[in-house]
C-alpha positions in Angstrom: -8.4 -4.0 40.4 -6.8 -5.3 43.2 -3.5 -6.9 42.0 -3.8 -5.0 38.7 -4.3 -1.7 38.6 -4.5 0.6 42.0 -8.0 2.4 42.0 -5.8 5.3 42.6 -4.9 5.4 39.0 -8.8 5.6 37.9 -9.0 8.1 35.5 -5.1 8.6 34.3 -3.4 7.9 30.9 -1.4 4.5 30.2 1.2 4.4 27.8 2.2 0.9 26.7 5.4 1.2 25.0 6.1 -0.4 21.2 8.6 -3.1 22.7 5.8 -4.9 24.4 3.3 -5.0 21.7 3.1 -6.3 18.0 3.8 -3.0 15.6 0.8 -3.6 13.7 -1.3 -3.0 17.1 0.7 0.3 17.4 -1.1 3.5 17.2 -4.6 4.0 18.0 -5.8 5.4 21.4 -8.8 3.6 23.4 -10.9 4.8 26.1 -12.6 2.4 28.1 -15.7 3.0 29.0 -17.2 2.9 32.7 -20.0 0.7 31.4 -18.2 -2.3 30.1 -15.6 -2.9 32.7 -15.4 -2.5 36.6 -15.1 1.1 38.0 -11.5 0.4 39.1 -10.2 0.4 35.3 -13.6 3.1 34.1 -11.5 6.0 32.4 -8.4 4.9 31.6 -6.8 5.7 28.7 -4.1 3.3 26.7 -2.1 4.7 24.1 -0.6 2.1 22.1 3.0 3.8 20.5 4.2 3.1 16.6 2.3 2.3 13.3 -1.1 1.4 12.5 -2.8 -1.7 10.8 -1.6 -2.2 7.1 -4.6 -2.1 4.6 -4.7 -5.7 4.0 -6.2 -6.3 7.8 -9.3 -4.3 7.3 -12.2 -6.1 9.0 -10.1 -8.7 9.7 -10.3 -10.7 13.3 -7.1 -11.4 14.7 -5.6 -12.2 18.1 -2.8 -10.9 20.3 -0.9 -13.2 22.6 -1.2 -12.8 26.4 2.6 -12.4 26.5 2.8 -9.3 25.4 0.7 -7.6 26.9 0.4 -6.3 30.5 -1.9 -8.9 32.3 -4.4 -5.7 33.2 -5.1 -4.9 29.6 -5.2 -8.7 28.7 -8.7 -10.1 27.3 -10.2 -7.1 26.1 -12.5 -6.8 22.8 -11.8 -3.3 21.2 -14.3 -2.5 18.0 -12.6 0.3 15.9 -14.6 2.8 14.6 -14.2 4.4 11.3 -14.8 8.2 12.6 -11.6 7.9 14.5 -9.1 5.9 12.5 -8.3 6.0 9.0 -10.4 4.2 6.8 -7.8 0.8 6.8 -8.3 0.2 10.3 -12.6 1.0 10.7 -14.3 -2.0 11.7 -11.1 -4.2 12.3 -11.9 -6.2 15.5 -9.0 -6.9 18.3 -9.2 -9.9 20.2 -6.7 -10.6 23.1 -6.8 -13.7 24.9 -8.2 -13.7 28.3 -6.2 -16.4 29.6 -4.2 -14.0 32.0 -7.1 -12.5 33.4 -10.0 -13.0 35.8 -13.0 -14.7 33.9 -14.9 -11.2 34.8 -13.1 -9.1 32.5 -12.3 -11.6 30.0 -14.5 -10.8 26.7 -15.0 -7.4 27.5 -15.8 -5.2 25.0 -14.4 -1.5 24.2 -15.4 0.9 21.6 -12.9 3.6 20.6 -14.8 7.0 20.6 -14.4 9.9 18.2 -13.5 12.5 20.8 -9.6 11.9 20.5 
């Protein structure tokens, strides 16, 4: 998107350092599908470093404040599938606040695929 990521980066891998994310969200990969996002962001792979969610949070819903995320990643809703992550993460939904993104991206849904 103009002002976020240049289209020339489409399809590349973006790595987010653990220092800008809560550790409870670290450790999974998200592939953003073209069917749910503008083509300028489609195909990006985001790797979040560190650990995974504790079992006690499995299946719960929580929010990540925009202040800890790069604006290009804020506002997405991520559904974590049991087939690619430890059982303790299966079915969890992560909601990132949309306050730093244009309305056109806010609330987009991304599925984590079993291809990793």
